[in-house]
Residue, then its C-alpha position, 0 to 999 in steps of 0.5 A: x503517523x509519518x511513513x518514509x521510504x524510497x519510491x518504487x514506481x509502477x504504471x496504470x492498471x497494475x492488477x492483483x496478478x501482477x502484485x501476487x501471481x495466482x501460482x503463489x495463492x496456495x499459501x496465505x502466510x504473509x512472509x511467504x507471499x512477501x517473497x513473491x510480491x510484485x514478481x511479475x511486474x518487477x522480478x527484483x522487487x521483493x529482494x530489493x524493497x526495504x522496510x518503509x518503502x512506498x509503492x507509487x502507481x497510476x490509475x486503477x491499482x489493484x484491479x482484477x481478482x478480489x484476493x486479500x493476498x495482494x495487499x497482504x503481500x505488499x504489507x508483508x514485504x515491508x511497504x509502508x503505504x501505496x500512493x496511486x492516482x486511483x485504486x480498484x474498489x475491492x483492493x481499496x477495501x482489502x487494503x484497509x481490512x488488513x491495515x495497509x495505508x493507501x492514498x490517492x494523489x494524482x498530482x504526486x504520481x506525475x512528478x514522483x520518480x523511482x528512487x525518490x525519498x518521500x514522507x507521507x503524513x498518514x494523518x493529514x495526507x500530505x506527501x513530501x518528496x524529500x528529494x525535490x522538496x515538492x509537497x502534494x496533498x493526498x485525500x486524507x484517510x478518514x478517522x475511523x479508517x485510520x483507527x483500523x489501520x492503527x489497530x493492524x487491520x479490521x480483525x484486530x480493530x474489532x477484537x480490540x473493541x470487543x475486549x473493551x466492551x464496546 
């Protein structure tokens, strides 16, 4: 699966409060959460992000609270994936649980710039900066986790397996 979009670049230690502020957690509706995605990091993000765009960030992306609202708001805003130097452990797991592909690639983070157009091959982990032609190799997503993403998240994956009698 190829994921293509423009880069939105953020720094290190972007916590879940920056991704979706606690004042919006009275809703679990993805469309509602998307309206406020990244608001405290970039007030224009939600109004300018386009379907397929990619968040690129430094180390420890998604640190802080363990809320699933954070990856849900990112996915619902239309972001196709997140590429970062590293992810907070709980955010990492929550992302796969809700079907948001994420990739660790420290080398790419140093060279990708806001507005670059990139392609991420979700099967191999290859990242191509279409703006510069430079290629990077992210840690590929294991097959069983790609199946969860392809199903739309863990709940859909399990329901599908139960319906198949597995």
